[in-house]
N, C-alpha and C positions, 0 to 999 in steps of 0.2 A: 614534306614527303608524299607523295602522290598515289591515292590508294590503286591498287590492280583493280583490272575487269575481271567481274564476277563469274565471265565465262571463262577464265587460267583455271579458279578450281574446280568448273567444274571437267575441265580438258584434266587436271591431275585424278580425278574420281575415276574418271573413264580409262584412264591411262594404267591407274592401278588395278582396275576391273577388266582388262585387256581388250576393250570394247573401243579404242581413239581410236580416226581416220588418221591415214597419214599426215594430212594438211594439220589438222589440229596438233599433233605431236609434234608439227616441225616449228607449232606458232607458239606452244611453249616453251619451246628447250631455247628456242629465242630470247621468248620473253626472261627464262631464268636464267640467262647470261648474264644480264644487268640487273635481276631482281633480287635480292640478298632475301627478303621476307618471305619470296615465293619459295626460293631454294632450300633456307631453316623448313617451312610450312611441309614442301615436299621431304626431306628429309624424316621430320616427326610421324607423314603418313605411312613412310614405309616402315617404321621403325615398328610402327603401333601394329601392321599388319604382320611384320615379322611375329611377335611377340602374339598375337592371334592363332596363328600357325605353328609355332614352336607347341603350345598349349595344347592343341587340338593331338597332337601326336603323343602326347606325353599318355599313360598309361596308370589307371587309377585302381590302386587292388581293393577289392571289395572284403572286409572282414572275414574271417570265418565264421558261417553260422549268420552273417545278416538276413539273411532268406528266410531264414526261420524263426529267428529274433521276431523279424516283422507280421510273419502269419500268426505266430503265438497270439499278436499283440492283437490282432483284428476281430472284430467283436465275431461272435457264432453265429450263424444263420438262425431264421427261427422257422423251428419246423413250422410247416404252411399241413391244418388238420383241420379240417372245417369242409361246410356245405359250398362255400365258392373255391376253395380250389378244387374238390370231387366237380362241380360242373366246367371247372374249364380242361380237366383231365381227361373226361367223359363227352364229348360235344354234343356227340349223335345220340348219346342216353337223355341229357340236357334236353336238346332239341324234342326230342320225341315224348319228353316227362312234358314239355310246357305244349307241347298241339296236344298230349290227353287231358292237360285240365282243363285247356280252352274248348276243347270240345263237349265236354263234361258240364262245363259251365255254360254254353252255349245251348247243349239239352236240355240241363235242369232249366233254366231259365225258359225253356220252352214248356216244359213240362210246368210250370208255374201258371203259364195262361190254358192248362188242360182242362180247366173243368170249365172254361165260356164253349159254347159254340159254336161251329166253324162248318162252311162246305166250302167247296167247291162254286167257283163263279160261272153258271152259266144260264141263262134266259130260259131254257127251256124246264129250269126247276121248280117246284111249286114246295116254298116252304112253309109248315103251319107249326108256328113254337119250335119245340127240337123235332120234326116228323120231317125227312126231305123224302118228297114223292119225285120219281121221275113217271110222266103221264101214259097212257096209252099209246098215244102216237108219236110221243117225240123218240128220237135218238141221239140221245148224246153221245160226242165224237172225241178219245181223251180219256184221260184219267181220272176216278171222282173219288174227293174222300169227304169221310162227315164226320168228325168230332163229336163225342156228346151227344150225339142224335141219332135216329132212329131214321133208318133208310128202306123205303120201299118200292120196288122196281117195279111197272108196271108195262113201262115202254122197253127200247133196248139202250145197252150200254157197251160201244165199240171201245172196250180200254178196261184196265183194269180196275177194280173198287176196293178201296180199305175204308174200315170201320174201325177208329178209335170210341173205345167206351160207350157200344151201342150195338143196334139190334140192326139185322139185315133178315127182310122182307120181300120173296120173291123165288122164283124157279132159275136154277141157273143156267138153264136155256137163255134168258132173256139178257147174257153177260158174256161176251166173246174173250175177256182177258180173264186176268187171278182175283179171287176173291180172298180179301185178306181181313180177318176180322182182331183186333186187340182190345187185352183186356187190362193186361198184367205192364207194370213199370215197365220192367227190363226188356217185354216186346215193343213196349214206344219207342224206348231208347234203341233199338232194334230197327226198329222201323225209321227212324227220323238219321238216323247215321247213313242205312241202305239208299233213304231220298238224297241226303242231301251227298251222297258221291255218286248219285246216278247223274246229279244239276250240276255236278261238278267235272266229270268225262263225260257228258254229253253234248258234243259235237254239232251246232247246228245251222 
């Protein structure tokens, strides 16, 4: 007995799916007239398809109380209480708290070096120990900040003067901007915050 070409089985599947061309259907029917095996195989495929279609149409009834039974057997959800849940529920407050913590850490780390003497960089300034002097004929353009030292202004400052934990000695006529003296921790924090905000929002 000669085996039937594989393409005929493909034609059968295409026929059952409704995708067969007229030419292939004619070839399949012509072959099946003389091949009992292919006729039997086609009958089996059609029978299987009918069974699938009839089982698909069957209506299955769910027992009464089935849904409630299943739902009652499911594990109860755990109540979410704690810091992690709070952070997810209030993201804006969480972001503000993180920002505040980061700023505080930054400012406090700046305060740890607050015992060191420092001064704004300018070649016209004279520095002796922890005393900074603006010489008589010198003009300092821009803000001048002295930390943990004294400032003596004999010349002119065209900008603001800030002294942190130190003394200021001059007549106010020599400074065109504001003079700010900071001695307390909270004043230092406030100054650092203002200075940081000014640096962030100043467009150059």
